[in-house]
N, C-alpha and C positions, 0 to 999 in steps of 0.2 A: 491386623485382624486375625483372630484365630479361626481356622477352618476345621470342620469336622473331618475325621479320618476318611480317606478315599478308599472306595471299594475297588476290587479288581475290574469290575464291570465299568466303573467310571473311568478308570485308568485306560482301559481299552478304547472307550469312546473318545477320550481326549486324544489318544494316539491316532485313532482313525480320522478324527477331525483335522489333526495336523497334517496327515498324509493328503487328505482331500485339498487342504489349503495349498500345500506345496505343489500338488498336481495342477491346481488352478493357476498358480503363478507361472509354472512352466508352460502351461497351455496358452498363456497370454503373451509369452515372449515373442513369438513370430510377429504379432501385430505391432508390438512395441518397436521391434527392430525395423519393420517396414516403415514405420513413421519416421524413425531416425534416418533411414536410407533416403526417404523422400525429402526430408529436410536438408540433408547434406547435398543431395543432388541439385535441389533448387538453389541452394547457397552457392554451389560451384558455378551455376549458370547466371548468377546475378552480375550486373554491371557495377563495377566499383573501381577503386584504384588498383594499379597493377599489383601492388604488394598484397592487398586484401584478396584479390582474385586468385593469386598464387596460393595464399594461405588457405583459402576456402577449398580450392581444388585438392590440395594436399590432405586436408581433413577428410574430404570425401573419399579419396583413394585409401587413406589409412583405415577408415571405418569399413570400407568394402573389403579390404584385405584381412581384417581381424574380426569381423562380425561373427563368423561361424565359431571361432575359438572362444570368444566372449560368451556366447549363448551356451555352448557346451559346458563351459566352466560353471555357469550359473545353474544349469540343469543338474549337474553332478553334485554341486554343493547343497542345493535345496533337497535333492532326493536323499542324500546321505543324512542331512539334518533331520528330515521327517522320519527317517527310519530309526533314529535314536530317541527313545522315550525318556531318557534320563538327563541328557545334556544337549546343549547346542553349541555350535562353533563359537570360539572366542570372539568377542566383539572386534578386537583388533587382530586381523589375520596376518599382519606383519609383526614379527617378534620385536619387542622393544630392545633398544640398546641397553647394556648394563651400565647405566650411569646413575648413581644414587646421590642424594643430597641428605645432609643432616636433617633429622626430623621425619624421616620416613617417606620422602618424596622420591619419585622415579621419573626421570626425564625420558620421554618417548622419542623415538626416531622421527626425523623430519617427515618420512613417508607416512608414518602412522598418523601424525598430527594433520598433515595436509589432506589425507584421505578422510579423516574425521571431519575436517572443516567442510569439505565438499559434500560429504554424506549428510551433514547437519543441515546444509542449505536445502538439499533435495527433500530430506525428511520433513522439514517445516511445511513446505507446500503440500506434500502428500498428507501430512497430519491434518492440515486445515480442511481438506476435503473428506478424508476417510477417518478422521479421528474419532467421531462419535460411534461409528460402527466398530472400530477397533476396541474402544472401551467396553462395549457390550461383549465382544468376543473374549476379551481379557477376563472380565468378571465371570463369565460362564466357564471358561477353561480353568480358572483358578478354583472354582467350586468343584469341578471334576477332579482336579489334581490334589486338592486339599492343601495347597500352598500357593505362594505368590509366583508369578512368572519370573523366570530369570531375566537379568538385565540384558542378556544377549539372545533371548528367545526369538525364534523365527517369526512369531506372530507380531513382534514389535516393528513398526515402520522404520525406525532408525536402524535396526539390524538389517532389514532387507536393503535399505539404501546403502549401508556400508558394504554389504555383499556386492551390490551392483558396482560400486566404485572400486573396491579391491580387485574384483575380477576383471574390470575394465583395464586397470593398470597392469595386472598380471598377464593379460592377453597381449600386451605390447603396445597399447594405445596410450596417448599422452593425456595428462590431466587438462591441458589447455584445450584439447579437442572436446573433452567431456564438458568443460565449462561453456564451450560454444554451443553445445546441444542441450543445455540445461532446460530451456523452456519446453521443447517437445518431450524431453525425457520425463520431466516432472509431471507434465499434464497426463501423459499416457500411463505413467506408473501410478499416479493418484487414482485415475479411473480404474485401473486393474485391481489395485488393492481394495478400493471401495466395493467393487463388484464381488471380489472373493470374500471380503468380510461379511457382506450381506448374505452370500450363499452359505457361509458357515453358520451365521446366526440362524438362518432358516433351518439348516440341518440340526442345530441344537434344539430349536423350538419344536421341531417335529418329534424329538425324542425326550421332550419334557424337561429340558435344562433351562431353568428360568434365569432371568437377569436379576441383578441385585437392585434393591431399592435405593433411592438417593441417600437415605441415612446409612445404609451399608457402605456406599461409596465414600461418604465423608469419614466413616470410621476407619477406612483403610489408609488414610493419610498417615504415614509414619511419623510419630512424635518422638522427640528425644527428651531426655531427662530435663526437668525444669521448664518444659514448654507446654505444660498442660493449660487448658483454657480455664480450669477452675469453675467456680460457681457462676462467674460472670458470663460464661459462654464465649463463643467465638468472637474475638475482637473486643470483648468487654473487660471492664476493670471493676472489681468489687468496690462498692461504695461510691462509684462515680457514675451517675446516671448517663445514659446515652453516650458512653465513652467509646463505643465501637460499633461493629456490625453484628446483627443477629445472624443466625445460620442462613437465613435466606438472602442476606445482603453480602456476605463475605465472599470475595472472589475466590473461586475454587480451583482456578487453573484450567487450562484448556489445551488442546493440541497445539495451539500457536504459541504457548508460553513455556514450553519445555517438553522434554520427552519423558513420559511416565515410565518409572522404573529405572531410569538411568541414574548413576551416582550423581549426587548433587554437585560434586566437583566438576562434572563434565557436561551436565545438561545445560542447554542454552536455547532460548527461544527468541524469535524476533516476530511475534505475532503481528499480522496486519500488513506486512510488507511482502507482496507476492514475489516469489522467486528468491527471497533472501532467507537465511536461516542463522542459527547460532553456531558457535565454534567451540570445540572442546578446548580445555585449558592447556593442553600440552603436557599434562603430567597425570600420573595415576596415583591415587591415594589408597594405601593399603587399608583394608577393613579393620576398624578398631583403633586406628591411630588417634591419639589424643594428647592432651597437654595438662599440666597441673592447673587445676581450676581454683584460683584464689582471687579474692577481691583486690583490685589494685589500690584502693584507697581505704584501707582498714581504719585509718584514723577518722574518716568521716562518720563511721558507725560507733566509735568508741564512746562509752558513757550513755548510749541511747537505750541500752537494755534490749536492743534488737540484734538478731543475728544478721551478718552480712548476707546479701542475696547469693543464692547458690548459682554456680555456673559462670561466675565472673572471673576471667583469667587475669592473672597478674602479668604486667609487661616485664617478663623475665628475659634474660639473654636468649633463652631457648625460643620463646615466643617471638622475640624480635627477629631471630634467625629465620623462623618460619615465614614471617611477613616479608622479610627480605628475599627469601627464596621464591615466594609467590610473585614478587615484583620482577624477579629475574625471569620467571616463566612468562609474565606479561610482556616483557621485552622480547622474549623469543617469539611469542605470537605476533607481535608487531613486525618483527623482521620477516617472519614467514609470510605474513599478509602482504608486505611490501614486495617481496620476491614473487609471490603468486600474481599480483596485479601487474608487475613488470613483465612477467612471462605471458600475459594476456593483453596485448596492446589494443585489441579490438573490442574490449569491453566498453559499453556505453558509459559516459560520465555519471549518469544516474546510478548505474550498477556499481561503479567504483565507489561512489559516495556511500552507497548502502553497505558495501563490504567494509569500508573504513568504520562506519557506524557500528557494524556488527562486532568488529574487533574491539572497539572501545567497550561495548556492552559486555562482552564476554570477560574482559579483564576485570570489570567491576563486579560481575557475578562471581568470578573466581575468588576475588578478594573477600566477598561476603560469605562464601560457602566453605571457608576453611573450617576444619573441625573445632578450632578454638572459638569460633564465632557461635557455633551451635545454632545456626540460622536455617530455618525451613523456607526454601524458595517456592514451595507449593502453596502453603497456607501459613500466614504469619501468626505468631503467638500474640496474645494480648499484650498491649503496651503496659509497662509497669504503672502502678497507681500514682506514684510520685511524679512520674514524667507526664502522665495525662493531666494531673492536677496543675502542673507548671504551665502546660500549654493552655489549659482552660483559664488559668489566672491571667495569662498574657492576652487571651481573647477578651477578657473583661476590662482591659485598659481602654479608656476613651480612644476612639479611632484617630483623632487629630494628634495625639501624643504617642500612640502605640508604636509607631514606626521607629521612633528614636528612644524608646524606653527599654532599658535592660531589666530583666527579671530581678527584683530585689533592689533596684536602683532608682535613680531619678531620671526624668526626661532630659535628654540632651539639649533640646530646644523647645520653645513654647509651642511651635506648630511645625507641620511638615509640608507647608506649601511654598517654602523658599527653596528653589531648586538650583542653588549655586553649587559650584564644585566643592565648597567647604561642607555643605550639607550632605552631598553624596559621600564625601570622605567620612563624615561622622556616622552616616548610615552603615557604611561598611564596618566600622568599628562596632556598631550596635549588633550587627549580624554575627560577628565573631564572638562578642561577649555573651549574646543570647545563647549561642550554641554551647559555650562553655558552661553556662548555668544549667542548661538542659542536660548536658552530659553528667553533671553532678547528681541529677535525679534518676539517671538511667540505672537499671538493675541487671543488665546483661551486656555482654560484649557486642552483640549484634546491634542493640539500641545505640550504644556509643558510636559504633562505626557508621550507622545510618545518619545519625545527627551530624557527624563530622563530614561525611560525603555531601550531604545536602547543604551544609554551611559553606563548604568550599565551592560548590556549584554556584551559589548565590553571590559569593565573593567574586567569582569570575564574571558573572553577569553584570555586577556593579562596576567592574573594571572595564567593561566594553564601552570605550569612549565614542564609538560610532552610534550608540544609542543616545537620544536626548536625555539630559539629566532628569527631567521630570518623569520620563518613562522608567528610568532605572530606579528612581525612588519608589514609584508605584510597584514595580516588580519586587522590590525588597519586602513589601508587605505580604508577599505570597510565601515567604520562607516557612512560616509555621503551618499554613494550610498544606503546603507541599510536603512538609515533614510528616504531618499526620497521615497523608496518603502513602508516603514511602514506608512508614512503619506498619501500616495496615495492609498494604497491597504490594507483595513482592513483584508483581508485574511491572511496577515502576522501574525496576532494575533489569527487566527482561525485554521490554517492548519499547522501541523508539516511537511507536504511535500511541503510547499511553496518553489519555486525554490531558493530563497535567503538562506533559512535555509538549504535546501538540499545541496547546493554547499559548504557552510562552514562546514557542518557536514562531508561530504565526504572527503574534503581536509584535515580536521583535523584528521579523523580516519585513513587516509592513512599515515600520518607523525607521528602519535602518538608513542612516545618512542624513536624516533631518537634523537641523540645528535647533537650539532652544527657541529662537524667535519664530521659526516656521511651524513648530509643533504646538507650542503653548497656546491654549485657548481654542484649539481646533476641535472639530467633531471627533477626530481620531483619538486625541488625548482624552476627551470626555468619555469615549467608549471604553478605553482602557481603564480609566478611573471607575466607571460603573461596574465593569467586570470584576475588578479587584474587590470592590465593596460587596458585590453579590457573594463572592466566594467567602469573604470574611463573615458574612451573615449566616452562613450554613456550614460551620466547621465540622459537623458530624456526618456529612453526607458523602464523604470520600470523593472518589473520582466522578461520581454522578454529576455534581455541580460543575466540575471542570468540563465534562462532556457537554452539558447544557449550554454553558456560556461560550464554549468553543464553537458550537453550531450557530449560536447567535452572532458571534463575531464574524464567522464566514459569510453569513447573510448580510451583515453590515458592510463588510469589505466589498462584496460583489455589487451591492446597491450603490455605495458611495463612490466607488471608482467609476462605475458606468455613468454616473451623473456628474462627475467632476470635470473641471478644466475643458469644457466643450466636448467631452467624449459622448455625451448623451445622443447628440444628433448622428454622430458617426456609428454608434452602436445600433441605432435604429436602422440605418442604411445597411450595415454589414449583416445584421440579422435577417433582413429581408432578401439580401443577395443569396444567402445560403438557403433560405426558405424557398426562394424561387427555383433555385437549381434542384433542390430536393423534390419539389412538386413536379418539375419538368420530368425528372426520372420516373416518379411514380405515375404520372399521367401517361408517359410512354409505355410503361409496363401494362397499364390497364387498357390502353388503346390496342396494343398487340393482342391482348387476351380477347378483346371484343371482336377483333377482325379475323381471328385465326380460322374460323369456320365460314367466313364469307368470301365470295369471289370478288375481291377488290383488286383493281389494277395496281401494278407495282408503283406507278408514278403517284397515285393517291396515297398508298401506304407510306412511301418515303416522305411525302409532304406532311402527313399527319404526325409521323414519328419524329421527324427532325425539326419541323417548323411549328406546327400547330400545338404540340405539347408545350412548347416554350411560350406560345401566345396564351394558352390557358393558365400557365403558371404565373406569368406576369399579371394577368387580370385578377387572379385569385389573391395575389399578394397586395396589389394596389387597392382592390375594391372589396375583397372577400369572396369566398367560394360561392355564396348564394346571392351575390349582387346581380341585378338585372342584366348588366352588361356581360358579366361572366357567364351567366346562364345562356344568354343569346349566342355567345361565342361557342359554347359547348353544343348548342343546337346547330350551329353552322357546320360543325364537324360531321354530324349525322346527315345534314342536308347534302353535303359534298359527296359523301359515300353513296347516297341514293342517286344523286344526279349523275354520278360517274358509272352507274350500273347500266346494263342493257335496257332499252325502252322499246319493246316490240309493239306496244299499243299506242295508238295515236293520242289518246287522252293523256297518257303519261308524258309523251313528248311535248304536248302543248303545255303541260304543267311545268316542265323543265324550262321551256322558253319563257314562260311568264315569270318564273322565280329567278332566272339567271342574273338579271341586273342587281337584285338585292343580294344574292349570294356573292357575286363578285365584289360588291361594295363592302360586305361584312368581312370578306377575306382580306381586302386591302386595309380595312380598319384594324383588324387583328394583327396583321404583319407590321403595321405602323407602331402598334403598342410594343412589340418586341424589338423595335429599332431597325426593322427591314424596310427601307424606303428607296425611292429612286429606281435606278436601273436594276438592282438585285430584286426588288419587288416586282418590277415589270417582267423580269425573266421568269419568276415563279408563276405569276399569273398566266403568262403565255403557255407554259407547260400544262397548267390546269385546264385552260380553255381548249387546247388541242386535245387533251384527254377526254374532256366532256363532249367535244364534237365527234370524236371517234366512237364514244359510247352511245351517242345519239343514234347512230346508224347501225350499231351492233345488233346481231341476232342471237347472241349467246344467252345463257341462262340469266334470269333477273334475280335481284335480291328481294325477297318477299317484304312487303310493307310492314308486317308485324315484327320482322327482325330490326327494321329501322326504328320502329316505335320503342322496342325494347332497349335499343342502343341509346335513344334519346333519354329514356327514363333512367338508365344506369349512369349516363353522363351527368344528369342533373344532380344525382346524389353520389358522385364519384368519391368525395372525401370520406364517406362512411365506410368504404370498402378498401381503400388503398392501404397498402402495407407500410411498414416502417423502413422503406428502402433507403440506402445510403447514397447520397449524391455523388460520392467519390470525387474525382478531380473535375474541376470545371474552370472555365475561363473567368478570370477576375482582372479588371482594369478600372482606371479612373472613369473611362467612358461608360462602363457598365454601371458604376455607381451613379453617375450623373443621369443616365438613361432611366434608371429604376425610379428615382424619386425626384429628379429634376433639380438637384442641388449642385453647386460648384464644388468639385472635389480637388481643387488645386491645393488646399491646405492639408490634404491627406496624402501621405506617402503610401501608395498601394503597391505592395510587394507580392506579385503573383508567382505561381509555380512556373518554373522554366525548364523542367525536365531533368534537373540535376539529380543523379542517383543518390538516394538517401536510404540508409539501413533501417530495417523495420524497427529495431530496438530504439533508434533515435526518434522515430516518429512516435513510438509509445511514450518516450520521455517527454516529447513536446506536448502530448495530450495529458500528462500528469502534472504539469507545472502548476504551482499554486498562485492564485490571484493575489496581487499585492507585492509579489517578489520584485526585486530590483535587478536590472541587468545593465551591462554596457554593450551598446549596439554600434557596430561599425557598418554604416550604410552609405554607399556611394562615396567612400573616402572620408566621411564625416563621422566622428564619434559622439555619442550622446548617452546620457544616463536616462534610462527609461524604466517605467514601472508597468508590469503586466496588469492591464486594467480590465480586460474582458475577453471572453471567448464565446463563440456562437453555441447554440444548443447542441449541435453535432460536432463541435470542436473542429470544424473545417476552416474557420476564420478566427484570427487572434489579433487583439488590439493592444498596442503598447503606446504609452503617453509619456512624453518628456516633460520636465518641469516648466519649460517655456510654452507648453500647450501643443507642440508638434505631435502629430499622431502617425502611427505606423500600423496599417492594416495588412496583415501577413497571412497568406494561405498556408495550410498545415504543412505540406511537404516542403515548401520554401522555408518555413520556420525550422523544420528539421535540418535543412541544408545549412542554415545559419548556425544552428547549434553544433552541427557536425564539423563545420569548418572553422569554428571559433569566432565567427562574426557576431555572435550573441553569447555573452559570457555572464553567468550569474555572479553578482557581487558577493553573494554569500554562499560559498560552496559547502559549508558545514552548518547544520542547524545550531541554534543558540544553546540549547540545553546539551547537545552532544559535545560542542566545544567546551562547555562548562564542565561536563563530566570528564573529558580528556584532561583539562587543566587540573581538575581535582586529583586525578590519578598521577599526574606528573608531580604534584606536590607531595602526595603520599609516597611516591617512589623515592623522592629525595629525603623525606622525613617520615618513615613508616611508624615511628613511635607515637606520633600525634593521633593515630587512628583510635587508640584506646586510652590516650592520655587525658 
């Protein structure tokens, strides 16, 4: 976008704004550092293995010793940067090694690459929270400056994050320690940047600097030659109705899908995954680097009277060398990622999986953003008319033969309902041939590359023999819908949580391990078939239809698993166990609040908090909070408080004597509900009667009757005012389950918390597991294949069900202990589409010529 010339006044205002921003960042450093100091101190005091405790203590000591130097370096860097109105520090503060490759590539040093990797991860989380405020700051500042912000401008979150990482390393601290502190660092830094961006926006607003309109923002997306949208608009194709997205539908990119202003070779996003980010490619591309742009299949256009499409590179030896060099860079990223994870043995498995996924995605992105591809990773160019028409023609084929029909050819079989291995093999051939036909219609290198990558991904999925043949055949029908999305939405190559990827991953993980006989004709297969058919019916809706059916599939899985193989009864029990414990905590909190200003004896307080809150919770779960029995038990609490207060008047003492038998009867009944019977119940009742006898003769201050009446009223409507307290850890056992609903729990393996130390990140991992996933569980020396069937509302209880109907009800922290110790291992460590992407890159690494062939 062209900007009007900037006046000296505007330049001074932008310079002053930058200084204010830098001062704000520096002012927030003490709070950020204090948070890290608190985190490392708590970590050093945690109970864990001897090796982990030693490592945690060393991290704490290292940070304590280098904290001051790190902060001073950041202060100096940001102060110097803000003072310079013309330039900002280079994005990479470590000088690259002088190692060049043919074609204009420069290989960066390991330190630069690793720092960028870590900075990218931090910047992703920061951008997710502060990205919208930054975009407004960027727009206003660019108007003041009359030019675009530099790629390394201090305002950019990725620049700040790289500064943080570089100065951390330069101050003498290790990269592994920084990885250990990523969570608190990201959280505090995101809050700090969001606060300072807001302050700067307010500063600009007060001085009349307006933000750009949405149309201005769209116009600022940089376009390269041959990528104009033309008359069809964004995502459209002339002459092909409804061929793409209008301007309101086209994904415009967001802070989670890349870093605005970064070179497309290095920008990488992993939107939707907290704590994870993209990774730079490991090489720097000089500005203006390019390649001879000729069509690779000139003969296809001979005699047509039409000029070959512009921007189509020929697969020359030079271009092949470029692709080979990129593959070498990808291999370097792989090696560096492996070394980084090996140097961080305490990363949670979930975090390791995310890092591996990020490495795969960055390799794919690097491949597509080579200058020869001329591919815009922010906003896709409209697909070529011929390619759109080919995909539209494919959608017009009858559904029962579409799967095995090659464009321009005949159906391989008469129908697609025969799921034999031979059919799967023929479907694989159809996927390959269909991609070849589509590539002939493509008019740009990026289109051909996307078609090839998607085809290789689906070939990998069809090769997954752990998936039932019928599911693989249905998945194959998604090739063209996914290709449409990949062509229209670059986020498909940026984001592992893209709806199309998520849908295939979830459906694949739920059917993993089923054979043909156990899946054919089931409700699960019917749901997969329905979802594929829905997607095929709406080819022009992009990722929206994938998101819709993904949410429907999640609801289907949650419902079907909770109701299958006898799990329904257990789910009801487990849900009420957690509900009871949660209510007990909430009732205790409210009782404490009610009694804080009353002169109530300690024995009565202890009984109400420890015993009667449990009674009220059990009654509310069994009968409902407004059931007559529950209300009567609430009234009993108020009666006990009044009876235990001083009774200086004869009439009050007479009333206590008259009501005492009923009060004691209600107390015994309530204790019986909570499982307190026999001698334990007698002991509690004796303490209460002794306290009541003492109060009967006491001359101390009384509790006014109006206070008791107010307490009765508040107790009757307690559920309307209780907060959303967390039950935390509570006792779980087979006896508890039996006591709650009166069922025999011998068929349930109840695995309760036992105090085993569990790292917080592992607990978070346990809370993020997806329903339907399959695991191998080693419990009491017996190994079983189990499916994650259900979790309670607060995720304190988790249910796993084996194929033979055996159920395992596990408490949260014990589940974390099983994951941490390897007693519960996921059968699928890598998502289906991620493994398919990695397989595609392996094939392209071995045969890069096929990318544009």
